[in-house]
Every structure is written in C-alpha cells, then in structure tokens.
C-alpha positions in Angstrom: 37.5 28.1 -29.6 37.3 27.2 -25.6 39.0 30.4 -25.2 37.2 32.3 -26.7 34.5 31.2 -24.5 36.1 32.0 -21.8 37.9 35.1 -22.8 34.1 36.9 -23.4 31.7 35.1 -20.6 34.8 37.4 -18.5 34.4 40.2 -20.6 30.6 40.2 -19.6 30.8 39.7 -16.1 33.5 42.5 -15.8 30.9 44.9 -16.9 28.1 43.4 -15.3 30.1 44.3 -12.4 30.7 47.5 -12.7 26.6 48.3 -14.3 25.9 46.6 -10.7 28.5 48.7 -8.5 26.9 51.8 -10.3 22.9 50.4 -10.1 24.0 49.1 -6.2 25.0 52.7 -5.7 21.8 53.8 -6.4 19.4 51.1 -5.1 20.5 48.0 -2.9 16.7 47.2 -2.5 17.1 43.9 -3.2 19.3 40.0 -1.6 22.5 39.9 -3.5 23.1 37.0 -3.0 21.2 33.5 -3.1 22.1 29.6 -2.4 19.8 27.5 -3.2 19.6 23.3 -2.5 18.2 21.1 -5.4 17.3 17.3 -6.3 18.3 17.0 -9.7 17.5 14.3 -12.2 20.3 14.2 -14.9 19.2 12.6 -18.2 22.1 12.2 -21.2 20.9 12.7 -24.4 23.7 10.5 -26.0 26.0 9.1 -28.8 29.3 8.4 -30.5 31.4 7.7 -33.1 33.4 4.5 -32.1 36.1 3.7 -34.2 37.1 0.3 -36.1 34.1 -1.9 -34.6 30.8 0.7 -35.1 27.8 1.4 -32.6 26.5 3.5 -30.2 26.5 4.2 -25.8 24.5 4.1 -23.3 25.0 6.6 -20.3 22.4 6.2 -17.5 20.6 8.4 -16.1 21.5 9.6 -12.6 20.2 11.5 -9.1 21.8 13.4 -7.1 22.3 16.8 -4.6 23.5 19.8 -6.4 24.2 23.3 -4.5 24.6 26.6 -6.3 25.6 30.3 -5.3 24.1 33.3 -7.1 25.7 36.8 -7.2 23.3 39.8 -8.2 24.7 42.7 -9.2 21.5 44.2 -10.0 17.7 43.7 -9.1 17.6 41.5 -12.5 21.5 40.7 -13.5 23.2 37.6 -11.9 25.4 34.7 -11.7 25.2 31.2 -10.5 28.1 29.0 -9.7 26.4 25.3 -10.1 28.3 22.5 -8.1 26.9 18.8 -7.9 28.7 15.4 -9.4 27.1 12.5 -10.4 28.5 8.8 -11.5 27.1 7.1 -14.6 26.6 3.9 -16.0 28.3 3.7 -19.7 28.0 0.9 -22.3 29.0 0.9 -26.2 25.8 -0.9 -27.9 25.2 -2.5 -31.4 28.5 -2.5 -31.8 30.5 -5.1 -34.4 31.4 -7.1 -30.9 28.4 -7.0 -29.4 27.3 -5.0 -26.3 30.3 -4.0 -24.2 30.3 -2.7 -21.0 32.4 -0.3 -20.3 32.1 0.0 -15.8 31.2 3.4 -14.5 32.5 6.9 -14.7 32.3 10.4 -12.4 31.5 13.5 -13.4 31.7 16.7 -11.9 30.5 20.0 -14.4 31.2 22.9 -12.4 29.3 25.6 -14.2 28.9 29.2 -14.2 26.2 30.7 -16.1 24.9 34.5 -16.3 21.1 35.5 -15.5 18.0 37.7 -16.1 15.5 37.4 -13.9 11.9 38.9 -14.0 11.1 40.4 -11.3 7.4 41.6 -9.5 5.0 39.2 -7.4 5.9 35.5 -5.8 6.7 34.2 -8.8 10.6 35.0 -10.7 11.2 33.3 -14.0 14.7 33.3 -15.0 16.7 32.5 -17.9 20.9 31.6 -17.9 23.5 30.7 -20.6 27.2 30.2 -18.9 29.9 27.7 -19.5 30.7 24.5 -17.8 33.6 22.1 -17.3 33.4 18.8 -17.0 35.6 16.4 -15.5 35.9 13.0 -16.0 37.1 11.4 -12.6 36.5 7.8 -10.9 36.9 5.6 -13.8 36.2 1.9 -13.3 36.0 0.0 -16.5 34.6 -2.9 -15.7 34.9 -6.9 -16.7 35.8 -6.6 -20.0 37.5 -3.3 -20.7 41.9 -2.8 -19.5 41.4 0.7 -19.0 38.7 3.6 -19.9 40.5 7.3 -20.2 37.8 10.1 -21.5 38.9 13.7 -21.5 37.7 16.8 -20.0 35.3 19.5 -21.7 34.6 22.2 -22.0 30.8 23.6 -22.9 27.7 25.4 -23.2 25.2 25.9 -20.8 21.7 26.9 -21.2 19.2 27.0 -18.4 15.7 28.4 -17.3 13.6 28.3 -13.8 11.4 30.3 -11.3 12.3 30.6 -7.9 8.6 30.8 -5.8 9.1 32.9 -2.4 7.5 31.4 0.9 8.7 34.6 2.7 11.5 37.8 3.0 13.7 34.7 2.7 13.1 31.2 1.3 11.6 30.3 -1.4 11.0 27.4 -3.8 12.5 26.7 -6.8 12.7 24.9 -10.0 15.8 24.6 -12.3 16.1 23.1 -16.3 19.7 23.0 -17.4 20.8 21.8 -20.8 24.1 21.3 -20.4 27.1 20.2 -23.9 29.3 17.6 -22.8 31.3 16.1 -25.5 34.6 14.0 -24.3 36.8 11.6 -26.5 37.1 8.4 -24.8 39.7 5.4 -25.6 38.7 2.2 -24.9 41.5 -0.7 -23.9 39.9 -3.6 -25.1 43.0 -5.7 -25.8 42.6 -8.6 -23.4 38.9 -8.8 -25.3 38.9 -7.5 -28.9 43.3 -7.0 -29.2 43.4 -3.5 -29.7 42.2 -0.2 -28.4 39.4 2.0 -29.4 38.5 5.6 -29.5 35.0 7.4 -29.6 33.5 10.4 -30.0 30.9 11.0 -27.0 29.0 14.0 -26.8 26.7 13.8 -23.6 24.9 16.9 -23.8 22.7 15.8 -20.4 19.7 17.5 -20.0 19.3 18.2 -16.1 15.6 19.0 -14.1 16.5 20.1 -10.4 13.8 21.1 -7.3 14.8 22.8 -4.0 14.9 25.1 -1.5 16.9 28.3 -1.4 17.5 31.3 0.9 18.8 34.5 0.3 21.2 36.9 2.3 
C-alpha cells in the first residue's frame, strides 16, 4: 500500500510536470514559486489499541513554526512541500495499571501535496491532497518506562486554505491540513510492569496554520 501511494504520486507529478511545461510555453504570466512561513497549531486526534493492559492514549497539542515551498506547474496546479517538526507529551490512560506517563517524542512529518488553486481576485482558495512520511525521533521515555520505540509512518494528507494578496509578491495565508499518522509503539516497562507492551497508535493530527508568503 505504501509503495503504491508513492508510485501513484510520482506518476501524477510527472504528468503534471509535462502539462505544466506545455502550458508554460503558451503563457508564463504567473509566479512559478511561492514560499510561506506559518505558525501552526497541531491537535492530535489520537486513539490506541494497547496490548495486555488495555486503555487508550493521550497526546498533547503543539504549536510550531512551519515552512513550505510551492511550485506552480500551471496557474492552477501546484505541488507543495511542507516542513515542520513538533514535540508531544504522551500518556497511556485508563489502562489496567492506571495512567502511565510515557515521556515525549518529536515528530518530523515532511508532507508533499498536489494542489488546485482557484484564481481571480485577491482571495485565492486552494485544495490539496498528498502523502506524508513521519519520522519519530528524540523519544524520552519518562520516569516509568525503561524505553519507548516508535515506528516511522507513511500516510495520506489532505489540505485546504486560501491566500490573500497584499501586493504582487506578498500575501497572507490560512491553511488547514489533516494528516494521517499511524505508528506501532513498543514500551519496555519491565521495571514497572514486568513486561514489554505493544500498542497500535493512530495520531491523525489536524494542523491549523496562519502565516505570510512571498511569490517569486
């Protein structure tokens, strides 16, 4: 499934690139590149299936800066690469052993989306869809667990937002993304519980961003 997602996205990008080159030969009256800097609130929509002890998971909200680059194949069709990293506190809740603090972990989810931009006027809405590859790093297991390990994740991403032009180059941006992130977590709790516990964790965050952009 993961390989299929990547192959499909590469195929669409290639076809759009060819189309964009043809359209660009006919007209180049638009900015090919945009860069945006956003402040983003990341709110996980978390759930978990925890082996042996049951319960669920609670993952904290984070506020981060985010940078993205957008390339326009045509005036309407673009590809956007979204870069940002966030730190989240993690807790297993309502388990047979009570609530268990599992420290914190950093997420790096580079996301590539294909977008359709509606043109006309200063307000320019857009919709997008693509894939993200989430890397888990810098895990701190906290005071209870001996170690916590998270598997990296490949999933879908959906996006909507709008740009509002301030000048020919500068614009404001509001952006909403739903990112689907799933990881298999392994908690070594030998000292506290005398066991290693596995969990299937869905994070699926909603990312709400506001920022400023520049066309060139």
